[in-house]
C-alpha positions as a Python dict, from the first residue, in 0.01 Angstrom:
ca = {
    (1, 'M'): (0, 0, 0),
    (2, 'R'): (-193, -63, 322),
    (3, 'I'): (-499, -172, 125),
    (4, 'K'): (-291, -424, -71),
    (5, 'I'): (-156, -569, 253),
    (6, 'L'): (-506, -595, 404),
    (7, 'L'): (-637, -762, 89),
    (8, 'F'): (-345, -1005, 97),
    (9, 'I'): (-410, -1085, 465),
    (10, 'S'): (-782, -1134, 396),
    (11, 'L'): (-706, -1367, 106),
    (12, 'C'): (-463, -1569, 318),
    (13, 'L'): (-720, -1596, 597),
    (14, 'F'): (-984, -1708, 352),
    (15, 'L'): (-756, -1970, 193),
    (16, 'C'): (-644, -2111, 529),
    (17, 'G'): (-1005, -2137, 648),
    (18, 'C'): (-970, -1883, 928),
    (19, 'T'): (-1301, -1735, 1036),
    (20, 'S'): (-1404, -1378, 1081),
    (21, 'V'): (-1532, -1247, 1412),
    (22, 'Y'): (-1843, -1461, 1410),
    (23, 'D'): (-1975, -1468, 1763),
    (24, 'M'): (-2000, -1217, 2043),
    (25, 'S'): (-2221, -1263, 2347),
    (26, 'L'): (-2312, -1030, 2633),
    (27, 'E'): (-2394, -1129, 2992),
    (28, 'D'): (-2582, -940, 3265),
    (29, 'V'): (-2752, -689, 3033),
    (30, 'V'): (-2938, -399, 3201),
    (31, 'N'): (-3228, -283, 2983),
    (32, 'E'): (-3372, -3, 3197),
    (33, 'C'): (-3243, 254, 3447),
    (34, 'N'): (-3313, 605, 3573),
    (35, 'S'): (-3130, 904, 3429),
    (36, 'G'): (-2819, 971, 3636),
    (37, 'D'): (-2783, 607, 3749),
    (38, 'L'): (-2438, 453, 3718),
    (39, 'I'): (-2478, 115, 3549),
    (40, 'T'): (-2222, -158, 3504),
    (41, 'L'): (-2192, -257, 3139),
    (42, 'P'): (-2233, -624, 3043),
    (43, 'T'): (-1931, -851, 3018),
    (44, 'Y'): (-1865, -988, 2672),
    (45, 'T'): (-1719, -1300, 2513),
    (46, 'V'): (-1583, -1307, 2158),
    (47, 'S'): (-1494, -1620, 1961),
    (48, 'G'): (-1353, -1648, 1611),
    (49, 'G'): (-1175, -1377, 1423),
    (50, 'A'): (-828, -1343, 1281),
    (51, 'G'): (-563, -1267, 1541),
    (52, 'K'): (-620, -1027, 1826),
    (53, 'V'): (-977, -895, 1857),
    (54, 'N'): (-1029, -540, 1986),
    (55, 'V'): (-1368, -451, 2140),
    (56, 'K'): (-1485, -92, 2184),
    (57, 'K'): (-1814, 28, 2335),
    (58, 'Y'): (-2041, 305, 2213),
    (59, 'Y'): (-2388, 444, 2279),
    (60, 'L'): (-2627, 579, 2019),
    (61, 'L'): (-2877, 846, 2122),
    (62, 'N'): (-3076, 1066, 1884),
    (63, 'G'): (-2867, 948, 1588),
    (64, 'V'): (-2533, 1041, 1747),
    (65, 'E'): (-2280, 766, 1828),
    (66, 'S'): (-2046, 839, 2121),
    (67, 'P'): (-1771, 625, 2278),
    (68, 'I'): (-1801, 472, 2624),
    (69, 'E'): (-1482, 447, 2828),
    (70, 'G'): (-1445, 180, 3094),
    (71, 'D'): (-1696, -70, 3229),
    (72, 'T'): (-1958, 171, 3365),
    (73, 'F'): (-2193, 421, 3204),
    (74, 'R'): (-2404, 706, 3348),
    (75, 'P'): (-2679, 811, 3103),
    (76, 'E'): (-2791, 1163, 3199),
    (77, 'I'): (-3060, 1224, 2936),
    (78, 'P'): (-3382, 1018, 2938),
    (79, 'G'): (-3452, 828, 2617),
    (80, 'E'): (-3391, 507, 2425),
    (81, 'Y'): (-3017, 435, 2401),
    (82, 'K'): (-2860, 172, 2181),
    (83, 'I'): (-2549, 24, 2344),
    (84, 'I'): (-2301, -105, 2086),
    (85, 'Y'): (-2010, -343, 2139),
    (86, 'R'): (-1792, -334, 1827),
    (87, 'A'): (-1535, -613, 1776),
    (88, 'T'): (-1262, -567, 1514),
    (89, 'D'): (-996, -827, 1439),
    (90, 'Y'): (-647, -799, 1290),
    (91, 'A'): (-783, -815, 934),
    (92, 'H'): (-1026, -527, 1011),
    (93, 'Q'): (-1328, -757, 1000),
    (94, 'Q'): (-1599, -609, 1222),
    (95, 'V'): (-1904, -734, 1410),
    (96, 'D'): (-2144, -535, 1631),
    (97, 'E'): (-2349, -671, 1921),
    (98, 'T'): (-2618, -428, 2040),
    (99, 'Y'): (-2894, -396, 2294),
    (100, 'N'): (-3140, -123, 2393),
    (101, 'L'): (-3128, 68, 2721),
    (102, 'N'): (-3442, 259, 2820),
    (103, 'V'): (-3343, 555, 3041),
    (104, 'I'): (-3640, 698, 3230),
    (105, 'P'): (-3651, 1038, 3405),
    (106, 'N'): (-3518, 1023, 3760),
    (107, 'G'): (-3823, 1197, 3905),
    (108, 'T'): (-3642, 1505, 4037),
    (109, 'G'): (-3759, 1728, 3755),
    (110, 'F'): (-3407, 1822, 3652),
    (111, 'N'): (-3096, 1662, 3518),
    (112, 'L'): (-2761, 1678, 3699),
    (113, 'L'): (-2593, 1749, 3366),
    (114, 'T'): (-2817, 2054, 3317),
    (115, 'V'): (-2734, 2187, 3665),
    (116, 'Y'): (-2358, 2165, 3607),
    (117, 'E'): (-2381, 2329, 3264),
    (118, 'S'): (-2588, 2626, 3383),
    (119, 'P'): (-2399, 2957, 3402),
    (120, 'I'): (-2346, 3087, 3755),
    (121, 'S'): (-2314, 3455, 3833),
    (122, 'L'): (-2115, 3551, 4143),
    (123, 'T'): (-2186, 3926, 4147),
}
């Protein structure tokens, strides 16, 4: 039933000339940082779409996509990250805007994440 409703909504949007999510832009993009740095994610602007547009953020590292909560991000592992902003409108039309973030080692020789995950013996 839900699929029929979505198809009906999509058809109505098409017939009335409503557009899909067709444009998303990012401002103040950071393309490089050290591992462990807290970076502020870019602000975004979305135009077009059908009804309310919902934007969620993700990062892709080593083939694994993970959500980002909030407006900041602290990459702990050096490597090439893909930052993804995914806009979805009321009719479930979707558009991604992406950029690459190069995370370089912080020079300390260890990762804070590794330190916190190490087992500690108190004997």
